[in-house]
C-alpha positions as CSV (number, residue, x, y, z in Angstrom):
1,M,-2.8,5.2,-16.2
2,I,-5.5,7.0,-14.0
3,E,-8.1,6.4,-16.7
4,N,-7.3,2.7,-16.8
5,L,-7.5,2.6,-12.9
6,L,-10.9,4.3,-12.9
7,E,-12.2,2.0,-15.6
8,R,-11.0,-1.1,-13.7
9,L,-12.5,0.1,-10.5
10,R,-15.9,0.8,-12.2
11,Q,-16.0,-2.9,-13.3
12,M,-14.7,-4.3,-10.0
13,P,-17.0,-5.4,-7.1
14,D,-16.6,-3.4,-4.0
15,A,-15.5,-6.4,-2.1
16,K,-12.7,-7.0,-4.5
17,K,-11.6,-3.4,-4.3
18,L,-11.1,-3.9,-0.6
19,A,-9.3,-7.2,-1.3
20,V,-6.8,-5.3,-3.5
21,A,-6.3,-2.7,-0.8
22,I,-5.7,-5.4,1.9
23,Y,-3.1,-7.0,-0.4
24,G,-1.4,-3.7,-0.9
25,E,-1.2,-3.1,2.9
26,S,0.1,-6.6,3.5
27,V,2.9,-6.2,0.9
28,A,3.8,-2.8,2.3
29,S,4.0,-4.1,5.8
30,Y,6.2,-7.0,4.6
31,R,8.5,-4.7,2.6
32,Y,9.0,-2.3,5.5
33,A,9.9,-5.3,7.7
34,V,12.5,-6.4,5.2
35,L,14.0,-2.9,5.1
36,A,14.0,-2.6,8.9
37,E,16.0,-5.8,9.1
38,R,18.5,-4.5,6.5
39,A,18.5,-0.8,7.3
40,L,21.7,1.1,6.9
41,N,21.5,2.7,10.3
42,D,19.4,2.8,13.5
43,R,17.4,5.8,12.4
44,H,16.2,4.1,9.2
45,R,15.5,0.9,11.2
46,Q,13.2,2.8,13.5
47,I,11.4,4.6,10.6
48,F,10.9,1.3,8.7
49,N,9.6,-0.5,11.8
50,Q,7.1,2.4,12.5
51,M,5.9,2.3,8.9
52,K,5.7,-1.5,9.0
53,E,3.4,-1.3,12.1
54,E,1.3,1.4,10.4
55,E,0.8,-0.7,7.3
56,H,-0.1,-3.7,9.4
57,Q,-2.7,-1.8,11.4
58,H,-4.2,-0.6,8.1
59,Q,-4.3,-4.2,6.9
60,V,-6.1,-5.3,10.1
61,A,-8.6,-2.4,9.9
62,M,-9.4,-3.2,6.2
63,E,-9.7,-6.9,6.9
64,R,-12.2,-6.1,9.7
65,L,-14.1,-3.8,7.4
66,A,-14.2,-6.4,4.6
67,R,-15.5,-9.1,7.0
68,K,-18.2,-6.7,8.2
69,L,-19.3,-5.4,4.8
70,F,-18.7,-8.5,2.7
71,P,-18.6,-11.6,5.0
72,D,-19.1,-14.1,2.2
73,N,-16.7,-12.8,-0.3
74,D,-13.2,-14.1,-1.1
75,F,-11.0,-13.3,-4.1
76,V,-8.0,-14.6,-5.8
77,L,-6.2,-11.5,-7.1
78,S,-4.6,-11.5,-10.6
79,A,-1.2,-10.0,-11.3
80,E,-3.1,-7.1,-12.9
81,D,-5.1,-6.6,-9.7
82,K,-1.9,-6.5,-7.7
83,D,-0.3,-4.1,-10.1
84,L,-3.0,-1.5,-9.1
85,V,-1.2,-1.0,-5.8
86,I,2.3,-2.5,-6.1
87,V,5.4,-1.5,-8.1
88,G,8.2,-4.1,-8.6
89,N,8.5,-7.5,-7.1
90,R,6.7,-8.3,-3.9
91,M,9.8,-9.9,-2.5
92,L,12.6,-7.3,-2.1
93,Q,16.2,-8.4,-2.5
94,V,18.1,-6.1,-0.3
95,T,21.8,-7.1,0.0
96,D,23.8,-3.9,-0.5
97,E,23.4,-0.2,-0.9
98,V,22.5,-0.3,-4.6
99,S,19.7,-2.9,-4.0
100,F,18.6,-0.9,-1.0
101,R,18.2,2.2,-3.1
102,R,16.3,0.2,-5.8
103,A,13.9,-1.1,-3.1
104,M,13.4,2.5,-1.9
105,E,12.4,3.4,-5.5
106,F,9.9,0.6,-5.6
107,L,8.5,1.6,-2.3
108,H,8.2,5.3,-3.2
109,E,6.4,4.4,-6.5
110,T,4.2,1.9,-4.7
111,E,3.2,4.5,-2.1
112,L,2.2,6.9,-4.8
113,R,0.3,4.3,-6.8
114,T,-1.5,3.1,-3.7
115,G,-2.4,6.7,-2.9
116,R,-3.9,7.1,-6.3
117,F,-5.8,3.9,-5.8
118,Y,-7.3,5.1,-2.5
119,E,-8.2,8.5,-4.1
120,A,-10.0,6.6,-6.8
121,L,-11.8,4.4,-4.3
122,Y,-12.9,7.5,-2.5
123,E,-15.1,8.3,-5.5
124,H,-16.5,4.7,-5.6
125,F,-17.6,4.2,-2.0
126,S,-20.4,5.9,-0.2
127,G,-20.7,6.6,3.4
128,D,-18.9,9.3,5.3
129,E,-16.9,6.9,7.5
130,M,-15.6,4.9,4.6
131,R,-14.8,7.9,2.5
132,A,-13.0,9.6,5.5
133,F,-11.0,6.4,6.0
134,L,-10.0,6.3,2.3
135,K,-9.0,9.9,2.2
136,E,-6.8,9.4,5.3
137,M,-5.2,6.4,3.6
138,A,-4.5,8.4,0.5
139,E,-2.9,11.1,2.5
140,E,-0.8,8.7,4.5
141,C,0.6,7.2,1.2
142,V,1.8,10.7,0.2
143,E,3.4,11.1,3.7
144,H,5.1,7.8,3.3
145,A,6.3,8.6,-0.2
146,N,7.8,11.9,1.1
147,S,9.4,10.1,4.0
148,L,11.0,7.6,1.6
149,L,12.5,10.5,-0.4
150,E,14.1,11.9,2.8
151,I,15.5,8.5,3.7
152,D,16.9,8.1,0.2
153,A,18.6,11.5,0.3
154,S,20.3,10.8,3.7
């Protein structure tokens, strides 16, 4: 999988790499909003709302960066592009505890996949500021994945 990711990124324009990242952050924000609405308890609701807000801020920061670096670029992402950062359906169906746990699995795997995506992007972008941002994003994905494991276990 990582070899395929690296090869895909080598062939992808930098602007499209950011478009994929923006898509991933928008989906993450949406998914956490859904989970916050359907959380099993107030503690989970608070965690999901916090994660939703973090993902939204990431999306806004990347959109700003994309407009600054690539003002004339716009992309339609394919399903294969989206799969670089998302596991499972974009729209989560959370109606009971079983579907809640399934959504948690999708989110956990998505956070890990997105973290690998950011780690790979780190190698493809130059500039200390951009690389520091991507490293931070990769680390946050791991933190979110670990948080999701704790929620799943409680």
